[in-house]
C-alpha positions as semicolon CSV with decimal commas, in nm:
position;residue;x (nm);y (nm);z (nm)
1;M;0,000;0,000;0,000
2;K;0,127;0,348;-0,090
3;A;0,103;0,669;0,110
4;K;0,251;1,018;0,113
5;A;0,509;1,074;0,385
6;I;0,814;1,274;0,488
7;V;1,155;1,111;0,439
8;V;1,499;1,240;0,545
9;R;1,791;1,101;0,340
10;A;2,062;1,326;0,490
11;H;2,082;1,522;0,814
12;G;2,076;1,900;0,797
13;G;1,845;2,197;0,771
14;A;1,478;2,200;0,679
15;E;1,578;2,161;0,314
16;V;1,650;1,789;0,374
17;I;1,280;1,723;0,437
18;E;1,139;1,536;0,137
19;Y;0,768;1,485;0,074
20;T;0,737;1,164;-0,121
21;E;0,550;0,835;-0,160
22;V;0,637;0,535;0,056
23;D;0,525;0,175;0,093
24;V;0,314;0,094;0,400
25;A;0,321;-0,269;0,513
26;D;0,035;-0,478;0,648
27;P;0,050;-0,500;1,030
28;G;0,249;-0,781;1,189
29;P;0,115;-0,974;1,491
30;D;0,176;-0,692;1,741
31;E;0,124;-0,400;1,506
32;V;-0,156;-0,173;1,393
33;R;-0,211;0,029;1,074
34;I;-0,348;0,378;1,130
35;R;-0,500;0,623;0,882
36;Q;-0,368;0,948;1,024
37;H;-0,595;1,249;1,071
38;A;-0,341;1,476;1,244
39;I;0,028;1,467;1,338
40;G;0,200;1,650;1,623
41;L;0,498;1,879;1,562
42;N;0,760;1,870;1,840
43;Y;1,111;2,006;1,887
44;I;1,249;1,655;1,916
45;D;1,164;1,620;1,544
46;V;1,427;1,886;1,473
47;Y;1,686;1,691;1,671
48;Y;1,633;1,386;1,451
49;R;1,634;1,592;1,133
50;T;1,967;1,755;1,219
51;G;2,125;1,436;1,350
52;L;2,164;1,561;1,711
53;Y;1,970;1,246;1,794
54;S;2,091;0,969;1,567
55;S;1,892;0,730;1,353
56;A;1,999;0,531;1,050
57;L;1,933;0,706;0,720
58;P;1,701;0,726;0,541
59;H;1,431;0,771;0,802
60;G;1,099;0,938;0,863
61;L;1,019;1,207;1,118
62;G;0,774;1,250;1,399
63;F;0,654;1,049;1,696
64;E;0,303;1,170;1,777
65;G;-0,025;1,134;1,590
66;A;-0,394;1,049;1,594
67;G;-0,626;0,875;1,353
68;V;-0,841;0,570;1,288
69;V;-0,731;0,207;1,299
70;E;-0,753;0,039;0,958
71;A;-0,613;-0,303;1,048
72;V;-0,467;-0,486;1,348
73;G;-0,224;-0,773;1,390
74;S;-0,323;-1,119;1,508
75;N;-0,210;-1,061;1,869
76;V;-0,389;-0,728;1,915
77;R;-0,696;-0,766;2,136
78;F;-0,771;-0,420;2,278
79;L;-0,806;-0,238;1,944
80;K;-1,006;-0,306;1,630
81;A;-1,061;-0,151;1,288
82;G;-1,256;0,173;1,321
83;D;-1,125;0,269;1,666
84;R;-1,017;0,627;1,722
85;V;-0,661;0,624;1,856
86;A;-0,365;0,842;1,945
87;Y;-0,006;0,775;2,044
88;P;0,279;0,976;2,200
89;Q;0,572;0,778;2,075
90;G;0,683;0,499;1,847
91;P;0,936;0,445;1,572
92;L;1,017;0,754;1,366
93;G;0,758;0,803;1,097
94;A;0,451;0,987;1,224
95;Y;0,482;1,236;0,936
96;S;0,275;1,016;0,707
97;E;-0,080;0,977;0,576
98;L;-0,083;0,611;0,675
99;R;0,149;0,412;0,896
100;T;0,201;0,068;1,042
101;M;0,356;0,071;1,388
102;P;0,390;-0,136;1,707
103;V;0,073;-0,120;1,913
104;A;0,266;-0,077;2,240
105;T;0,215;0,301;2,269
106;V;-0,126;0,331;2,096
107;V;-0,428;0,413;2,315
108;K;-0,795;0,474;2,246
109;L;-0,885;0,840;2,201
110;P;-1,204;0,947;2,380
111;A;-1,481;1,075;2,153
112;K;-1,481;1,413;2,332
113;I;-1,120;1,480;2,222
114;S;-1,060;1,570;1,856
115;F;-0,795;1,412;1,636
116;E;-0,609;1,744;1,623
117;Q;-0,614;1,774;2,001
118;G;-0,505;1,411;2,036
119;A;-0,215;1,455;1,795
120;A;-0,107;1,776;1,964
121;V;-0,134;1,659;2,323
122;M;-0,003;1,305;2,355
123;L;0,374;1,358;2,359
124;K;0,359;1,698;2,525
125;G;0,083;1,611;2,769
126;L;0,237;1,282;2,878
127;T;0,569;1,464;2,912
128;V;0,409;1,700;3,163
129;Q;0,243;1,403;3,332
130;Y;0,572;1,226;3,396
131;L;0,749;1,551;3,493
132;F;0,483;1,656;3,745
133;R;0,350;1,320;3,862
134;Q;0,647;1,083;3,836
135;T;0,987;1,257;3,810
136;Y;0,904;1,500;4,093
137;R;0,556;1,434;4,224
138;L;0,412;1,776;4,293
139;Q;0,183;1,791;4,596
140;G;0,017;2,125;4,534
141;H;0,199;2,365;4,765
142;E;0,523;2,416;4,571
143;T;0,661;2,707;4,372
144;I;0,848;2,583;4,065
145;L;1,035;2,718;3,763
146;F;0,942;2,596;3,417
147;H;1,139;2,718;3,116
148;A;0,975;2,799;2,781
149;A;0,634;2,827;2,943
150;A;0,461;2,943;2,623
151;G;0,570;2,644;2,417
152;G;0,357;2,338;2,351
153;V;0,480;2,155;2,663
154;G;0,494;2,475;2,865
155;L;0,132;2,576;2,813
156;I;0,014;2,233;2,922
157;A;0,246;2,258;3,223
158;C;0,095;2,595;3,318
159;Q;-0,255;2,448;3,312
160;W;-0,159;2,130;3,497
161;A;0,021;2,332;3,765
162;R;-0,287;2,547;3,816
163;A;-0,504;2,234;3,843
164;L;-0,270;2,103;4,113
165;G;-0,253;2,432;4,302
166;V;0,117;2,478;4,221
167;K;0,271;2,823;4,165
168;L;0,452;2,800;3,831
169;I;0,705;3,066;3,737
170;G;0,752;3,046;3,360
171;T;1,027;3,191;3,145
172;V;0,926;3,335;2,807
173;S;1,086;3,537;2,529
174;S;0,829;3,812;2,462
175;P;0,537;3,999;2,618
176;E;0,299;3,810;2,388
177;K;0,427;3,475;2,514
178;A;0,408;3,601;2,872
179;A;0,040;3,677;2,821
180;L;-0,020;3,327;2,683
181;A;0,153;3,163;2,978
182;K;-0,035;3,375;3,232
183;K;-0,366;3,298;3,063
184;A;-0,282;2,926;3,077
185;G;-0,218;2,939;3,449
186;A;0,137;3,056;3,518
187;W;0,163;3,232;3,854
188;Q;0,437;3,466;3,727
189;T;0,641;3,500;3,408
190;I;0,996;3,616;3,339
191;D;1,101;3,755;3,000
192;Y;1,454;3,615;2,981
193;S;1,534;3,834;2,680
194;K;1,514;4,138;2,910
195;Q;1,550;4,004;3,264
196;N;1,795;3,789;3,456
197;F;1,572;3,494;3,543
198;V;1,776;3,396;3,852
199;E;1,742;3,743;4,002
200;R;1,371;3,752;3,918
201;V;1,304;3,413;4,076
202;L;1,465;3,529;4,400
203;A;1,272;3,856;4,387
204;L;0,940;3,677;4,329
205;T;0,999;3,432;4,613
206;G;1,144;3,675;4,867
207;G;1,490;3,523;4,831
208;K;1,373;3,163;4,866
209;K;1,500;2,910;4,614
210;L;1,289;2,635;4,460
211;P;1,258;2,260;4,521
212;V;1,262;2,178;4,149
213;V;1,337;2,338;3,813
214;Y;1,208;2,190;3,487
215;D;1,442;2,284;3,201
216;G;1,372;2,186;2,842
217;V;1,592;2,463;2,700
218;G;1,932;2,318;2,783
219;K;2,262;2,491;2,718
220;T;2,169;2,856;2,772
221;T;1,970;2,804;3,093
222;W;2,172;2,526;3,257
223;E;2,381;2,717;3,513
224;G;2,113;2,972;3,586
225;S;1,868;2,693;3,657
226;L;2,105;2,542;3,914
227;D;2,121;2,878;4,089
228;C;1,743;2,874;4,138
229;I;1,734;2,542;4,326
230;E;1,736;2,507;4,703
231;P;1,990;2,274;4,872
232;R;1,915;1,908;4,792
233;G;1,661;2,019;4,533
234;L;1,613;1,860;4,192
235;M;1,724;1,978;3,848
236;V;1,512;1,817;3,577
237;S;1,683;1,863;3,240
238;F;1,444;1,722;2,982
239;G;1,530;1,896;2,655
240;N;1,789;2,080;2,445
241;A;1,607;2,358;2,258
242;S;1,914;2,586;2,283
243;G;2,167;2,306;2,242
244;A;2,281;2,011;2,451
245;V;2,433;2,051;2,796
246;T;2,788;1,914;2,762
247;G;3,116;1,909;2,953
248;V;2,953;1,922;3,294
249;A;3,179;1,861;3,594
250;I;2,948;1,694;3,842
251;G;3,116;1,874;4,130
252;I;2,903;2,176;4,041
253;L;2,608;1,993;4,197
254;A;2,792;1,992;4,530
255;Q;2,888;2,357;4,496
256;K;2,529;2,461;4,429
257;G;2,391;2,279;4,735
258;S;2,414;1,900;4,702
259;L;2,167;1,912;4,416
260;F;2,009;1,614;4,246
261;L;2,006;1,595;3,865
262;T;1,800;1,383;3,628
263;R;1,773;1,366;3,250
264;P;1,443;1,184;3,196
265;T;1,269;1,077;2,876
266;L;0,910;0,980;2,807
267;A;0,994;0,627;2,693
268;T;1,092;0,508;3,040
269;H;0,781;0,659;3,199
270;I;0,513;0,486;2,987
271;V;0,615;0,126;3,051
272;P;0,468;-0,114;3,138
273;R;0,152;-0,057;2,936
274;A;-0,058;-0,013;3,250
275;R;0,144;0,301;3,327
276;L;0,082;0,439;2,977
277;E;-0,290;0,378;3,011
278;A;-0,307;0,534;3,359
279;S;-0,105;0,839;3,251
280;S;-0,320;0,885;2,939
281;E;-0,638;0,853;3,143
282;E;-0,518;1,120;3,386
283;L;-0,440;1,353;3,094
284;F;-0,768;1,283;2,911
285;D;-0,974;1,331;3,229
286;L;-0,821;1,676;3,284
287;M;-0,895;1,766;2,922
288;I;-1,255;1,647;2,935
289;A;-1,303;1,836;3,263
290;G;-1,180;2,153;3,092
291;K;-0,876;2,190;3,319
292;I;-0,635;2,140;3,029
293;K;-0,728;2,296;2,696
294;V;-0,524;2,228;2,385
295;D;-0,552;2,516;2,142
296;I;-0,407;2,446;1,798
297;E;-0,226;2,768;1,717
298;Q;-0,070;2,657;1,386
299;R;-0,175;2,408;1,119
300;Y;0,039;2,306;0,822
301;A;-0,026;2,064;0,541
302;L;0,197;1,759;0,568
303;A;0,352;1,866;0,238
304;D;0,463;2,189;0,411
305;A;0,653;2,016;0,692
306;A;0,977;2,191;0,595
307;Q;0,820;2,534;0,652
308;A;0,676;2,412;0,982
309;H;1,030;2,321;1,093
310;R;1,166;2,659;0,986
311;D;0,900;2,840;1,185
312;L;0,952;2,616;1,488
313;E;1,328;2,678;1,492
314;A;1,277;3,052;1,444
315;R;1,047;3,050;1,750
316;K;0,761;3,181;1,539
317;T;0,524;2,916;1,672
318;V;0,339;2,925;2,001
319;G;0,147;2,654;2,177
320;S;0,058;2,347;1,974
321;T;0,113;2,283;1,604
322;V;-0,021;2,001;1,388
323;L;0,052;1,870;1,042
324;L;-0,251;1,764;0,840
325;P;-0,233;1,491;0,575
326;Q;-0,400;1,592;0,248
């Protein structure tokens, strides 16, 4: 079976993104074939396109999508043809009209959640779930720092923090993004293009440091983030939007107050399957209750994936973005 999809044959800039026709196999015993209705755009897609995260060439792009099951493998019991589904992760290749993939990370999508919302929320929403409910389980009385609070992950984090009763301080890069974060539930925002975020955190908290910092930016915020954490607090480095954190002498953790450091990923927080289903249910329940709203701020045709990447890297996008198969 043929389908239109994105293929990368060499690592590099957005120009390496090729919109072409690929073969789509019938599902194996533990696989499912999905007709995609929407595909999530995430910064991790850029990492795979550039080669920061390695994968054998040629390869597809994208991890997150939503659609309708067309066929299931012989061992699949909990899904059937016609089911609405979404997934946060799988092999590279979500940028496609049609795909066959392992069923391990595919869950049923409630009828009250649209395909676009499902495609936009799974990776980002389950990222916030593991950050807030597993990596450092927030209890509802904390003040925290979350970088890039107006991004796709950040806006969900703002809403989830508000639902938990947590005071989230979010860094942003413009007044417009500050307004978005505040509307989503951030307690306070810091425009790091104009303000020193370490000084502002201390000013906002009356000189008190924080139990945890969530940093998906990486290189440019690394040391400043450490300076915001109280002794024996936790640094959660979960992304590299400004470049990877490298060459770290671990003694700095002692110097900054016997800090703890973790570099988590979604993959290790959605296994076994029962954990994936419980995490997805928690996310979907908050969405259905109206406590987390996923607004699609940008839509691109799948054929325009290269432009979507350019805009993402230029920080022209806000909130959630989806690619739509033609």
